[in-house]
Structures are given as C-alpha cells and as structure tokens.
C-alpha positions as CSV (number, residue, x, y, z in Angstrom):
1,M,-0.4,-0.1,0.2
2,L,2.9,2.3,1.1
3,D,4.3,1.6,-2.4
4,I,1.4,2.5,-4.7
5,M,1.0,5.7,-2.2
6,K,4.6,6.8,-3.1
7,R,3.8,5.8,-7.1
8,I,0.8,8.0,-7.2
9,T,3.0,11.0,-5.1
10,N,5.1,10.7,-7.4
11,I,2.9,10.8,-10.6
12,I,1.2,14.1,-9.1
13,K,4.4,15.7,-8.7
14,K,5.9,14.9,-12.0
15,L,1.9,16.6,-13.5
16,D,2.1,19.4,-11.5
17,D,-0.2,22.5,-13.1
18,E,-1.6,25.5,-12.1
19,R,-4.9,24.3,-9.5
20,S,-4.8,26.3,-6.3
21,R,-5.5,23.1,-4.7
22,K,-8.2,25.2,-2.4
23,I,-12.4,24.4,-2.9
24,I,-14.9,26.0,-1.1
25,F,-18.6,24.8,-0.6
26,L,-21.3,26.6,-2.2
27,S,-25.2,26.3,-1.0
28,H,-26.8,25.6,-4.8
29,C,-28.9,28.5,-5.5
30,I,-25.7,30.6,-5.0
31,L,-24.6,29.6,-9.1
32,N,-28.5,29.0,-9.8
33,E,-31.4,31.2,-8.0
34,N,-33.7,29.4,-10.4
35,T,-34.4,26.6,-7.6
36,R,-35.4,29.2,-5.2
37,Y,-38.9,29.1,-3.7
38,P,-41.5,30.8,-5.8
39,G,-40.9,34.5,-5.2
40,G,-37.3,34.4,-4.1
41,A,-35.3,34.9,-7.0
42,F,-33.6,38.5,-6.7
43,T,-31.3,37.4,-10.2
44,G,-31.5,35.6,-13.3
45,G,-28.8,33.2,-12.9
46,M,-26.3,33.3,-10.0
47,L,-24.7,35.7,-7.2
48,S,-22.3,36.8,-9.6
49,N,-20.5,39.1,-7.0
50,V,-19.6,35.7,-5.2
51,V,-18.4,34.3,-7.8
52,Q,-16.0,36.9,-9.4
53,E,-14.7,37.7,-5.4
54,I,-14.4,33.5,-5.1
55,D,-12.6,33.3,-8.9
56,R,-10.6,35.9,-7.8
57,K,-9.2,34.2,-5.1
58,G,-8.5,31.6,-7.1
59,Y,-10.4,28.9,-5.0
60,G,-12.2,26.4,-7.2
61,I,-16.2,25.7,-6.2
62,V,-18.4,23.0,-5.5
63,Q,-22.1,23.1,-5.7
64,L,-23.8,21.9,-3.2
65,P,-27.0,20.0,-4.1
66,C,-30.5,22.2,-3.5
67,P,-31.7,20.2,-0.2
68,E,-35.2,21.8,-1.1
69,Q,-35.3,20.4,-4.4
70,R,-34.5,16.6,-3.1
71,A,-36.7,16.9,-0.4
72,W,-39.9,18.6,-1.4
73,G,-40.6,17.9,-4.9
74,G,-38.3,19.0,-7.4
75,V,-37.8,22.4,-8.5
76,L,-41.2,23.8,-8.1
77,K,-41.5,22.5,-4.4
78,K,-44.3,20.8,-5.1
79,Y,-45.0,19.1,-1.6
80,M,-44.2,22.8,0.1
81,L,-46.7,24.7,-2.1
82,L,-49.8,22.1,-1.3
83,S,-49.8,24.2,2.1
84,Y,-50.2,27.5,0.8
85,G,-53.7,28.5,1.2
86,L,-54.8,25.6,2.8
87,N,-57.6,27.0,5.2
88,N,-59.0,28.7,3.2
89,S,-58.9,25.7,0.2
90,G,-61.5,23.4,1.6
91,S,-59.2,20.5,0.6
92,L,-59.4,17.3,2.4
93,L,-55.6,17.9,2.6
94,N,-56.4,20.4,5.3
95,T,-58.3,17.8,7.7
96,F,-54.9,16.3,8.3
97,R,-52.8,19.2,8.1
98,T,-51.7,18.6,11.7
99,F,-50.5,14.8,11.0
100,L,-48.7,16.0,7.5
101,F,-46.1,18.3,8.9
102,P,-44.7,16.3,10.9
103,L,-44.2,14.1,8.2
104,F,-43.1,16.5,6.0
105,I,-40.7,17.3,8.3
106,L,-39.2,13.5,9.3
107,H,-39.2,13.2,5.4
108,T,-36.9,16.2,5.0
109,K,-34.9,15.2,8.0
110,W,-34.0,11.7,6.2
111,V,-33.0,13.1,2.5
112,Y,-31.0,15.5,4.4
113,K,-29.4,13.1,6.2
114,K,-28.6,11.1,3.3
115,M,-27.5,14.4,1.8
116,A,-25.3,15.2,4.2
117,R,-23.6,11.9,4.5
118,D,-22.7,12.3,0.3
119,T,-21.3,16.1,1.0
120,I,-19.1,15.0,4.5
121,K,-18.0,12.4,1.7
122,M,-16.8,15.1,-0.6
123,I,-15.0,17.4,1.4
124,E,-13.3,13.9,3.2
125,D,-11.8,13.4,0.0
126,Y,-10.7,16.6,-1.0
127,K,-9.1,16.6,2.5
128,N,-7.7,13.6,2.3
129,S,-6.2,14.5,-1.1
130,G,-4.4,17.4,0.2
131,F,-6.8,20.1,-0.6
132,D,-7.9,23.1,1.8
133,I,-11.2,23.6,1.9
134,I,-11.8,26.9,3.0
135,G,-15.3,26.4,3.9
136,I,-19.0,26.5,3.2
137,V,-21.0,28.9,2.1
138,G,-24.7,29.0,3.3
139,V,-27.6,31.6,3.3
140,D,-28.9,32.9,6.1
141,G,-32.8,32.8,5.8
142,S,-33.1,29.6,4.6
143,P,-35.1,27.0,6.4
144,T,-32.0,24.3,5.1
145,C,-28.7,26.3,4.7
146,G,-29.3,28.6,7.4
147,I,-26.0,29.5,8.9
148,S,-26.6,31.9,11.5
149,T,-30.4,32.4,10.7
150,C,-33.1,30.3,9.4
151,L,-37.1,30.1,9.1
152,E,-38.8,28.8,11.8
153,M,-40.8,26.1,9.8
154,G,-43.7,25.3,11.8
155,K,-45.0,29.3,12.2
156,A,-43.8,29.9,8.4
157,F,-46.0,26.3,7.6
158,D,-48.8,27.7,9.5
159,Y,-48.3,31.4,8.1
160,C,-49.1,29.3,3.9
161,A,-52.0,27.9,5.0
162,G,-53.4,31.0,5.7
163,L,-52.7,32.6,2.7
164,N,-55.3,34.0,0.3
165,I,-54.0,32.4,-3.2
166,E,-56.0,35.4,-5.3
167,S,-54.3,38.2,-3.6
168,I,-50.6,36.8,-3.4
169,D,-48.2,39.5,-3.1
170,R,-44.4,38.6,-3.4
171,K,-43.3,41.7,-1.7
172,I,-46.1,41.1,1.2
173,Y,-45.1,37.8,1.4
174,N,-41.6,37.6,2.0
175,N,-41.8,40.8,4.3
176,K,-43.9,38.9,6.3
177,M,-42.0,35.6,5.9
178,Y,-38.8,36.9,7.1
179,G,-39.7,39.8,9.2
180,K,-41.7,37.6,11.7
181,Y,-40.9,33.9,11.5
182,L,-37.3,33.9,12.0
183,K,-34.9,32.4,14.2
184,Q,-31.0,32.2,15.4
185,G,-29.0,29.0,14.2
186,K,-28.6,26.4,11.1
187,G,-30.9,25.2,8.8
188,L,-32.2,21.4,8.6
189,F,-29.2,20.4,5.9
190,F,-26.7,22.3,7.5
191,L,-27.4,21.1,10.9
192,E,-27.3,17.1,9.5
193,M,-24.2,18.4,8.2
194,E,-22.9,20.0,11.7
195,K,-23.9,16.7,13.4
196,I,-21.8,14.6,11.2
197,L,-18.9,17.1,11.1
198,R,-18.7,17.0,15.2
199,R,-18.4,13.0,14.7
200,K,-15.7,13.1,12.4
201,D,-14.1,15.8,14.1
202,I,-13.6,17.9,11.2
203,A,-13.0,21.6,11.7
204,I,-15.1,23.9,9.3
205,T,-15.4,27.4,8.5
206,Y,-18.9,28.9,7.8
207,Y,-20.0,31.8,5.6
208,S,-22.9,33.1,5.0
209,H,-24.6,34.9,1.8
210,D,-27.7,37.2,3.4
211,L,-31.0,36.0,2.1
212,V,-32.8,38.7,4.0
213,R,-31.0,41.6,2.7
214,E,-31.3,40.2,-0.6
215,T,-35.2,40.0,-0.7
216,K,-35.3,43.6,0.5
217,G,-33.1,45.1,-2.2
218,E,-30.0,46.3,-0.2
219,S,-27.0,45.8,-1.7
220,I,-24.6,42.8,-0.2
221,Q,-20.9,42.4,-0.5
222,C,-19.7,38.9,-0.8
223,C,-19.6,37.0,2.4
224,L,-15.7,35.9,1.8
C-alpha cells in the first residue's frame, strides 16, 4: 500500500499544474437562483459578486445540491406549495394538516441525512487528497441552508396555509415571512452536516450570504 501511494504521489508531482488546491463549497442557489422558492429569486441566474470574488481568490467551487429540490418535490417545491392557502381551500388535506406537517419534517430530515453523508464524503475526499477546504457558504434566512438564522418551519407553514392565493403579493409575502418567522441557528440541512462533522472531528469555516437583505433589494457585499 505504501508503494502504491508513493507511486501516486510521484506521478502527481511530475504532472504538477496550476490548480490552487483550495476549495470552497457553495449552497446551490448562490450559483443557480432558479431553484429558489417561488418569489425568492432576485437575479436571473447566479450571485455574480460571490462568484467573482471566489474566482479572484483562485478557489475552486463545489456546488452543493439543493436540499429543498431533493426533498420537497423538485425544482418547483411541489410538496411545499401544497400547503399554500390550505386553510381557505376546503381541501381534504387541510383536515389532516396537523398530522401531515410532522411527516413532512420527518421526510425532509431523512433526505437531508443522506445528503449530509454524501457531502461530508466529498469534503473528506478533498482533504485526504491534500486540498485546503476554505469553507462552506450558506444562505442565512433559508430554512435548510441557514448558518446563523433560518426560518422557523412550523410558523412559516401555518402562515403559508393561511394565505389567500388570489391576492398573494410577492413583496408582502417575503416581508412577512422574514420579518416574523426567523430564528437563530442553522437550517435543517446544515444541522445534519454539523452532526457528522462533529462526530468525525472535522473543523469547517462557515460563511453566509444574507437572503433577508437580498429580499429587500439591499446591496450586499461578498461574504468571504
């Protein structure tokens, strides 16, 4: 085994190139706002100021998968949208809403645990290959990818259930959601990653993009 590793190391040295060997992990929607919740995209594509700063520093980017896309019914988040306006819909789903929400959270956590394991495997692969992990960039305000703040899912769910779909307004919706239902702490996906990182004694630096300020149209400097 030692001979094999020595041979591999020698080949890598012989083929040394311009890579920085510095890697940063980005939440999916920083590179692709098309996966944001309906009403939550504020650029046509990516947050270019973040990408430009990363490029200037010579870091390679690993785009994390979108947890909500994986757990909530694809790009459109269909499972989440089913809750919108339930109180006013007369739908049979509303009768079972008290039972459905805990199942929704259990399903979400189950999906996120698997995603977290896969993500940590990638981090370990880079570290074991001699790369420097600069950190992970999350999205404060996100219920799944928040670093220091995230949405309180239960209260946000109740708010969405009470919406009047016919008169829903994007600005009012965002202001209400992020004005009343934020709490301190990491989002659900990052919590699952944190559990594994602690168990494996892997230290990671976290950076956060401020989604709340983005919804208000405020100028945001790169978080790095």
